[in-house]
C-alpha positions as CSV (number, residue, x, y, z in Angstrom):
1,M,5.5,-1.0,2.1
2,K,7.2,0.6,-0.9
3,K,6.6,3.6,-3.0
4,T,5.7,4.4,-6.6
5,P,4.6,7.6,-8.4
6,D,1.2,8.6,-7.1
7,T,-0.9,9.5,-10.1
8,R,-3.5,11.4,-8.1
9,K,-2.7,14.0,-5.4
10,E,0.6,13.3,-3.7
11,P,3.6,12.3,-5.7
12,A,5.6,9.6,-4.1
13,K,9.3,9.9,-3.4
14,S,11.7,9.7,-6.3
15,T,10.9,6.6,-8.4
16,K,11.8,6.7,-12.1
17,T,10.7,4.5,-14.8
18,R,13.3,5.0,-17.4
19,R,16.9,6.1,-17.4
20,S,19.2,7.5,-20.1
21,M,22.5,6.3,-18.6
22,P,23.7,2.8,-17.7
23,T,24.5,2.0,-14.1
24,K,28.0,2.9,-13.1
25,A,30.3,0.5,-11.3
26,P,31.6,1.6,-7.9
27,V,35.0,3.3,-8.1
28,K,37.7,2.1,-5.8
29,A,39.5,4.7,-3.7
30,P,43.1,5.1,-4.8
31,S,45.8,3.6,-2.6
32,N,48.4,5.9,-1.0
33,P,51.4,6.4,-3.2
34,R,54.5,4.7,-1.8
35,K,57.4,7.1,-0.9
36,R,60.5,6.7,-2.9
37,K,63.7,6.3,-1.0
38,N,67.1,8.0,-1.6
39,D,65.8,10.6,-4.0
40,E,66.1,14.1,-2.4
41,D,65.4,15.9,-5.6
42,E,62.1,14.3,-6.3
43,K,59.1,16.6,-6.0
44,T,56.4,15.8,-3.5
45,P,53.6,14.1,-5.4
46,P,50.2,15.9,-5.2
47,P,47.7,14.5,-2.8
48,P,45.5,11.8,-4.3
49,V,42.1,12.8,-5.7
50,K,39.3,11.9,-3.4
51,K,36.8,9.5,-5.0
52,A,33.7,7.8,-3.8
53,R,34.7,4.8,-1.8
54,V,32.9,1.6,-0.9
55,I,33.4,-0.2,2.4
56,R,34.2,-3.8,1.3
57,Q,33.7,-6.5,3.9
58,P,36.9,-8.7,4.1
59,V,36.2,-12.3,3.4
60,A,36.5,-14.0,6.8
61,K,37.0,-17.6,7.6
62,A,34.1,-19.7,8.5
63,R,33.2,-19.3,12.2
64,A,31.6,-21.7,14.6
65,K,28.0,-20.9,14.9
66,V,24.8,-21.8,16.6
67,V,21.8,-22.1,14.3
68,I,18.7,-20.3,15.6
69,N,16.8,-19.7,12.2
70,Q,15.6,-22.4,9.9
71,R,16.1,-22.1,6.1
72,P,13.0,-22.3,3.9
73,S,13.2,-25.3,1.6
74,Q,10.0,-25.4,-0.5
75,R,10.9,-24.5,-4.1
76,L,8.5,-22.0,-5.7
77,D,7.0,-21.1,-9.0
78,V,7.3,-17.3,-9.3
79,Y,4.7,-15.2,-11.1
80,V,5.4,-11.5,-11.9
81,F,3.1,-8.7,-13.2
82,G,3.0,-4.9,-13.5
83,E,5.6,-2.4,-14.5
84,G,8.9,-3.7,-15.9
85,S,10.5,-0.7,-17.6
86,S,13.2,-0.5,-14.9
87,S,13.8,-4.3,-14.9
88,E,11.6,-4.9,-11.8
89,L,10.1,-8.1,-13.2
90,G,13.3,-10.0,-13.9
91,L,12.2,-11.2,-17.3
92,G,15.4,-10.3,-19.1
93,T,15.6,-7.8,-22.0
94,A,12.7,-8.8,-24.3
95,K,10.1,-6.2,-25.0
96,T,7.5,-8.4,-23.5
97,A,9.3,-7.8,-20.1
98,I,8.0,-4.3,-19.9
99,D,4.2,-4.3,-19.2
100,V,2.8,-7.5,-17.9
101,K,-0.9,-7.2,-17.4
102,R,-1.6,-10.6,-15.7
103,P,0.6,-13.1,-13.7
104,R,3.3,-14.6,-15.8
105,L,5.5,-17.5,-14.7
106,N,9.1,-16.2,-14.8
107,P,11.1,-18.6,-16.9
108,L,14.4,-17.2,-15.6
109,L,13.4,-18.5,-12.1
110,S,12.7,-22.1,-12.9
111,A,11.8,-24.1,-9.9
112,M,13.9,-27.1,-11.1
113,Q,17.0,-25.2,-12.3
114,I,17.0,-22.2,-9.9
115,G,14.7,-23.2,-7.0
116,V,13.6,-19.9,-5.4
117,V,12.5,-20.5,-1.8
118,H,11.9,-16.8,-0.6
119,I,11.4,-13.4,-2.2
120,A,11.4,-9.8,-1.0
121,C,10.2,-6.8,-3.2
122,G,11.7,-3.4,-2.8
123,G,10.4,-0.2,-4.4
124,M,12.0,-0.9,-7.8
125,H,14.1,-4.1,-7.2
126,V,13.7,-7.6,-6.0
127,A,15.9,-10.1,-4.0
128,A,15.3,-13.8,-4.0
129,L,16.8,-16.7,-2.0
130,T,17.4,-20.0,-3.7
131,H,17.4,-23.6,-2.4
132,D,21.2,-23.7,-2.8
133,N,21.8,-20.5,-0.7
134,Q,22.3,-18.0,-3.5
135,I,20.9,-14.4,-3.3
136,L,19.6,-13.4,-6.7
137,T,18.8,-9.7,-7.3
138,W,17.3,-7.7,-10.2
139,G,15.8,-4.3,-10.9
140,V,17.2,-0.7,-10.4
141,N,20.8,-0.6,-9.0
142,D,21.4,3.2,-9.2
143,Q,22.0,3.3,-5.5
144,G,23.4,-0.2,-4.8
145,A,20.3,-2.1,-3.9
146,L,21.4,-5.1,-6.0
147,G,24.6,-5.6,-4.1
148,R,26.7,-6.4,-7.2
149,D,28.3,-4.8,-10.2
150,T,25.8,-4.2,-13.1
151,T,28.0,-2.2,-15.3
152,W,26.9,-2.5,-19.0
153,E,28.4,-0.8,-22.0
154,G,25.3,-1.4,-24.2
155,G,23.1,1.4,-25.4
156,L,19.9,2.3,-23.7
157,K,16.7,3.4,-25.4
158,D,13.4,4.7,-24.3
159,V,11.3,1.7,-23.5
160,D,8.3,3.5,-25.0
161,D,10.1,4.2,-28.3
162,N,8.0,3.2,-31.3
163,D,10.6,1.7,-33.6
164,S,10.0,-0.3,-36.7
165,D,10.6,-3.6,-35.0
166,D,7.3,-4.7,-33.5
167,S,8.3,-8.3,-32.7
168,D,7.3,-9.3,-29.2
169,N,10.8,-10.8,-28.8
170,S,12.7,-7.7,-29.9
171,D,15.1,-6.2,-27.4
172,S,13.8,-3.7,-24.9
173,G,17.2,-1.9,-24.4
174,L,17.2,-2.9,-20.7
175,N,20.5,-3.5,-19.0
176,P,20.8,-7.4,-19.0
177,A,22.8,-7.2,-15.7
178,E,19.8,-5.6,-14.0
179,S,16.9,-7.2,-15.8
180,S,18.1,-10.8,-15.4
181,P,18.1,-12.4,-11.9
182,T,21.8,-12.7,-11.0
183,A,23.6,-13.9,-7.8
184,V,25.3,-11.6,-5.4
185,P,28.9,-13.1,-5.4
186,A,29.4,-15.7,-2.8
187,S,32.7,-14.2,-2.1
188,S,30.9,-11.2,-0.5
189,F,30.2,-13.4,2.6
190,P,32.3,-15.7,4.9
191,E,32.4,-19.3,4.0
192,G,29.6,-21.3,5.4
193,T,27.1,-18.4,5.7
194,Q,23.6,-19.6,5.2
195,F,20.7,-17.3,4.6
196,V,17.1,-17.6,5.8
197,K,15.2,-14.4,5.0
198,L,15.6,-11.2,2.9
199,A,14.1,-7.7,3.3
200,A,14.0,-4.9,0.8
201,G,13.2,-1.1,0.8
202,D,13.3,1.6,-1.8
203,S,17.1,1.5,-2.2
204,H,18.4,-1.1,0.2
205,T,18.4,-4.8,0.9
206,L,19.0,-6.9,4.0
207,A,19.9,-10.6,4.4
208,L,19.4,-12.6,7.7
209,T,21.5,-15.7,8.4
210,D,20.7,-18.9,10.1
211,D,22.9,-17.9,13.1
212,G,21.2,-14.5,13.5
213,H,23.5,-12.1,11.7
214,V,22.4,-9.4,9.3
215,Y,24.1,-8.2,6.1
216,G,23.0,-5.2,4.1
217,W,23.7,-3.1,1.1
218,G,22.4,-0.1,-0.8
219,T,21.4,3.2,0.8
220,F,18.8,5.0,2.9
221,R,17.3,8.3,1.5
222,K,16.0,11.4,3.3
223,N,13.6,14.0,1.9
224,D,16.3,15.9,0.0
225,G,18.4,13.0,-1.2
226,V,20.7,10.3,-0.1
227,L,21.3,9.9,3.7
228,G,23.8,7.1,3.6
229,F,24.1,3.5,4.8
230,L,26.3,3.4,7.8
231,P,27.0,6.0,10.5
232,N,30.4,7.6,11.0
233,T,31.5,7.1,7.4
234,D,31.5,9.2,4.3
235,V,30.1,6.3,2.3
236,E,26.7,7.2,0.9
237,I,26.0,4.1,-1.1
238,Q,27.2,0.7,0.0
239,H,27.5,-1.2,-3.3
240,T,28.5,-4.6,-1.8
241,P,27.2,-6.6,1.2
242,I,28.5,-5.6,4.7
243,L,27.8,-7.1,8.1
244,Y,26.0,-5.1,10.8
245,P,28.4,-5.9,13.6
246,N,26.1,-4.9,16.5
247,L,23.2,-7.1,15.5
248,K,23.3,-10.6,17.0
249,N,20.8,-13.4,17.5
250,I,18.4,-11.8,15.1
251,V,15.3,-13.8,14.2
252,D,13.4,-11.4,12.0
253,I,13.9,-8.4,9.7
254,S,11.4,-6.0,8.0
255,S,12.0,-3.0,5.8
256,G,10.0,0.1,5.0
257,A,10.8,2.5,2.2
258,N,13.8,4.0,4.0
259,H,13.9,2.4,7.4
260,T,14.2,-1.1,8.7
261,M,13.7,-3.2,11.9
262,A,15.2,-6.3,13.4
263,M,14.1,-8.4,16.3
264,D,16.3,-10.8,18.3
265,N,15.6,-14.1,20.0
266,K,14.8,-12.4,23.3
267,G,12.2,-10.2,21.7
268,A,14.2,-7.0,21.6
269,V,13.6,-4.7,18.6
270,F,16.1,-2.6,16.8
271,I,15.4,0.1,14.3
272,W,17.4,2.3,12.0
273,G,17.4,4.3,8.7
274,S,15.8,7.6,7.9
275,G,13.7,9.1,10.7
276,E,12.6,12.4,9.2
277,Q,8.9,11.2,9.2
278,N,9.2,9.6,12.6
279,Q,9.7,6.1,11.2
280,L,12.1,5.2,14.0
281,G,9.7,5.9,16.8
282,Y,11.3,9.0,18.3
283,H,11.5,12.6,17.3
284,I,14.7,13.6,15.4
285,I,16.1,17.1,15.4
286,E,18.4,17.8,12.5
287,R,21.4,20.1,13.2
288,T,22.7,21.9,10.2
289,G,26.4,21.2,9.7
290,T,26.6,18.2,12.0
291,K,26.6,14.5,11.5
292,G,23.8,14.0,14.0
293,V,21.2,12.8,11.6
294,K,23.5,10.0,10.4
295,T,23.5,8.5,13.8
296,T,20.1,7.1,12.9
297,L,21.9,4.7,10.5
298,K,23.1,2.7,13.5
299,P,20.6,0.1,14.8
300,Q,19.2,1.3,18.1
301,P,16.8,-0.4,20.5
302,L,13.2,0.7,19.9
303,R,12.4,3.4,22.4
304,T,9.4,1.9,24.3
305,R,8.4,0.7,27.7
306,I,7.7,-2.7,26.3
307,K,10.9,-4.8,26.4
308,K,9.8,-8.0,24.6
309,Y,8.0,-8.4,21.2
310,K,6.9,-11.4,19.2
311,A,6.5,-9.9,15.7
312,I,7.6,-6.7,13.6
313,Y,6.1,-5.3,10.4
314,T,6.6,-2.1,8.3
315,G,4.7,0.2,6.0
316,S,6.4,2.7,3.8
317,D,7.0,5.2,6.5
318,H,5.3,3.6,9.5
319,S,5.8,0.5,11.6
320,F,4.1,-2.1,13.8
321,A,5.3,-4.4,16.6
322,I,3.2,-7.0,18.5
323,D,4.1,-7.6,22.1
324,M,3.9,-10.9,24.0
325,D,0.4,-10.1,25.1
326,D,-0.7,-9.7,21.5
327,H,-1.1,-5.9,21.7
328,V,-0.2,-4.1,18.5
329,W,1.9,-0.9,18.8
330,S,2.4,1.5,15.9
331,W,4.3,4.7,15.1
332,G,5.3,6.9,12.1
333,V,3.4,8.8,9.4
334,N,-0.2,9.2,10.2
335,S,-1.6,11.8,7.8
336,F,-4.1,9.2,6.5
337,G,-4.4,7.1,9.6
338,G,-2.1,4.3,8.4
339,T,-0.9,3.6,12.0
340,G,-4.5,3.0,13.2
341,I,-4.2,5.8,15.7
342,R,-7.0,8.3,15.5
343,K,-5.1,11.2,17.0
344,G,-3.8,13.6,14.3
345,A,-5.1,11.4,11.5
346,G,-6.2,13.6,8.6
347,D,-3.9,16.4,9.4
348,D,-1.0,17.3,7.1
349,N,2.3,16.0,8.3
350,A,0.7,14.1,11.1
351,V,2.9,11.6,12.8
352,V,2.8,9.3,15.8
353,Y,6.0,10.0,17.6
354,N,6.3,7.1,20.1
355,P,5.1,3.5,19.9
356,T,1.4,3.7,20.7
357,M,-1.0,0.8,21.3
358,V,-3.6,0.4,18.6
359,E,-6.6,-0.2,20.8
360,T,-8.9,-1.1,17.9
361,L,-6.7,-4.1,17.2
362,D,-7.0,-5.5,20.7
363,F,-9.5,-8.4,20.7
364,D,-10.6,-10.8,23.5
365,D,-11.2,-13.7,21.2
366,D,-8.7,-13.2,18.3
367,N,-5.1,-12.2,17.7
368,I,-3.2,-10.6,14.8
369,T,-1.0,-13.0,13.0
370,H,0.3,-10.9,10.1
371,M,0.4,-7.2,9.1
372,E,1.6,-5.1,6.3
373,G,1.5,-1.3,5.4
374,G,1.4,0.6,2.2
375,Q,2.1,4.2,1.9
376,H,-1.0,5.4,3.7
377,H,-3.0,2.2,4.4
378,S,-2.5,-0.9,6.3
379,I,-3.9,-4.5,6.6
380,A,-3.9,-7.1,9.3
381,I,-4.8,-10.8,9.3
382,T,-6.2,-12.5,12.4
383,Q,-5.8,-16.0,13.7
384,K,-9.4,-16.6,12.8
385,G,-8.9,-15.6,9.2
386,K,-10.3,-12.1,9.2
387,A,-8.7,-9.4,7.0
388,L,-8.9,-6.0,8.6
389,I,-8.0,-2.8,6.7
390,W,-7.7,0.9,7.4
391,G,-6.2,4.2,6.1
392,R,-6.6,6.2,2.9
393,I,-9.6,5.6,0.6
394,D,-9.5,8.0,-2.3
395,G,-7.8,5.5,-4.5
396,Y,-9.7,2.5,-3.2
397,Q,-6.8,1.5,-1.0
398,T,-9.0,-0.3,1.5
399,G,-11.2,-2.0,-1.1
400,L,-14.3,-1.3,1.1
401,D,-17.8,-0.3,0.0
402,M,-17.9,3.0,1.9
403,A,-21.7,2.9,2.0
404,T,-21.4,-0.1,4.4
405,V,-18.7,1.5,6.7
406,P,-20.2,3.3,9.8
407,L,-19.4,7.0,9.7
408,A,-18.0,6.7,13.2
409,S,-15.3,4.4,11.8
410,T,-14.1,7.2,9.4
411,I,-12.6,10.7,9.4
412,Q,-14.5,13.1,7.2
413,D,-13.4,16.0,5.0
414,S,-14.9,19.6,5.5
415,N,-18.0,18.5,3.5
416,G,-18.6,15.6,5.8
417,R,-17.5,12.9,3.3
418,P,-15.3,10.1,4.5
419,R,-11.7,10.4,3.4
420,I,-10.1,7.9,5.9
421,V,-11.1,4.6,7.5
422,I,-9.6,4.9,10.9
423,V,-11.1,1.8,12.6
424,P,-9.8,-1.5,11.2
425,T,-12.7,-2.9,9.2
426,A,-13.2,-6.5,8.0
427,I,-13.0,-7.0,4.2
428,P,-15.9,-9.1,3.0
429,N,-16.2,-11.8,0.4
430,V,-12.5,-12.9,0.3
431,G,-12.9,-16.2,2.3
432,R,-10.6,-17.1,5.2
433,A,-7.6,-14.8,4.8
434,T,-4.1,-16.2,5.4
435,Y,-1.7,-13.6,4.1
436,A,-1.6,-10.1,2.6
437,S,0.9,-7.7,1.0
438,A,0.6,-4.0,0.3
439,G,2.2,-1.8,-2.3
440,T,2.1,2.0,-2.3
441,D,-1.7,2.2,-3.0
442,H,-2.7,-1.4,-3.8
443,T,-3.1,-4.6,-1.9
444,I,-3.0,-8.3,-2.5
445,L,-4.7,-10.9,-0.2
446,L,-4.4,-14.7,-0.2
447,N,-6.9,-17.1,1.4
448,D,-6.8,-20.6,2.6
449,L,-7.9,-22.0,-0.8
450,G,-4.8,-20.5,-2.4
451,H,-6.7,-17.8,-4.2
452,A,-5.4,-14.2,-4.6
453,Y,-7.5,-11.0,-4.5
454,A,-6.3,-7.5,-5.5
455,W,-7.6,-3.9,-5.3
456,G,-6.5,-0.3,-5.4
457,L,-4.3,1.6,-7.8
458,S,-3.7,-0.4,-11.0
459,A,-2.1,2.3,-13.3
460,T,0.8,-0.1,-14.2
461,Y,-1.1,-3.3,-14.0
462,Q,0.2,-4.0,-10.5
463,T,-3.1,-5.6,-9.4
464,G,-2.7,-8.4,-12.1
465,L,-6.2,-7.7,-13.3
466,A,-5.2,-6.4,-16.8
467,T,-6.6,-2.9,-16.2
468,T,-5.1,0.5,-15.6
469,N,-8.3,1.6,-13.8
470,D,-8.5,1.7,-10.1
471,V,-9.9,-1.6,-8.7
472,E,-12.6,-0.6,-6.3
473,H,-13.2,-3.9,-4.4
474,P,-11.3,-7.1,-3.8
475,T,-11.3,-9.0,-7.2
476,R,-9.8,-12.4,-7.7
477,I,-6.7,-12.6,-9.8
478,D,-7.2,-15.5,-12.3
479,N,-5.6,-16.4,-15.6
480,T,-4.2,-19.5,-17.2
481,A,-0.8,-19.1,-15.5
482,I,-2.1,-19.5,-12.0
483,R,-5.4,-21.3,-12.5
484,G,-5.3,-24.4,-10.4
485,K,-2.3,-23.3,-8.4
486,T,-2.3,-22.9,-4.6
487,L,-0.8,-19.5,-4.2
488,N,1.0,-19.2,-0.9
489,F,2.9,-15.9,-0.9
490,S,2.7,-12.4,-2.4
491,D,4.8,-9.2,-2.2
492,C,4.3,-5.8,-3.8
493,G,6.8,-3.3,-5.1
494,G,6.0,0.2,-6.0
495,Q,4.6,-0.6,-9.5
496,F,4.7,-4.3,-9.6
497,S,3.7,-7.4,-7.7
498,I,4.8,-11.1,-7.3
499,L,2.9,-14.2,-6.4
500,T,4.3,-17.7,-5.7
501,S,3.0,-21.2,-5.4
502,P,4.7,-24.5,-4.4
503,A,6.4,-26.0,-7.4
504,E,5.1,-29.4,-8.4
505,G,7.7,-32.1,-8.5
506,A,10.5,-29.9,-7.3
């Protein structure tokens, strides 16, 4: 889903854990100087200096609308854990907000006072929807992912600095405008706009409305830096929300690290963002000195012979779509078989160019009801409660005991040792699965008892199991904060994770 630094072989794309400079506010472009009249002797003023500009969506009047999406209403208790040195956990500026080893109820997201009803994790930021229609954001805002001004004149210090103040409540030096959940200004949207779902990538955020429109902000990145946010503009970072004018009647959205998908009420799928690793389902040829690559920033219909889908899901750099006959189609990065397609899996720079049916997920007596992808692994939940997983295994991303996995279900290295699980394989001993979320190299699964299990990379406590060692097999997350709670949702960022449960009495 989202990326974080890989501590083993392959470093993930740029994600930093500390910064020395506070976030800058967007700079407005200067207005054109007015010409003075009746002054022939006045010298012509020099041309204005070009500055970075931001497209600002004019506040429109409320429009008549047809509601096609229902707002969530259940208020949630929100539990956070993992890395917080870049404000990802939304716990404010206390030192205790940095490394959280086990789930902690976030007091700044009180179910009674704030009332979060939905959450989306990006690589290093989070967006939350509240019961009263606010969008709260927190985390890294260097590239506009929070959709609001987070300028702070306070000093920053290294979060690992060993100063003389050892109090747990001493200040961490985090920017309070980034580390505390804060609303995107309502003035950013037309009066009467109601939100139903959010999606977040490494540096961008999307918001879906009840009448099927999509707003977005932030930026998409390519391999060598910022790509931009909208086509046909020189705006690289969109600091405030803007409407995607060509997206209408949208019923679902899903974001990878630097690409995103939307599906409308007729089952048509649209996709946009960075396509260098074939995330968009078609081969892109960059032309040096042209703006051709930026055309991928405009939502385009998915290039496939299937015209109607029922569900969409994303991994970091790969995607899935389920058609009306319950067939799963996938495309994108496939160097570790994350798409579930055997062809090319295991080869460096392997990709699946076009949406391709995942035949190993085609069942006569069961259907896929939920999917999620990490950087190089993926997980699917079936209608009967099975959890199927595949992809990279060297960091225990699948959580499988490889001694029990048939060799025919794997791709081996030159020494004959399994390095990839290519056939979706059932995860044992987790009960009836209902939901799952994937980080870069870790996974969290929920079952029908409301229990959560985690496995994979745990270098920053992102598994919630109070260890920095890799977690080899699914292990139940359990501490006093969540004991006795019925967990109903999880999401994973690059180096942190979130769990929720229905709030009692809210």
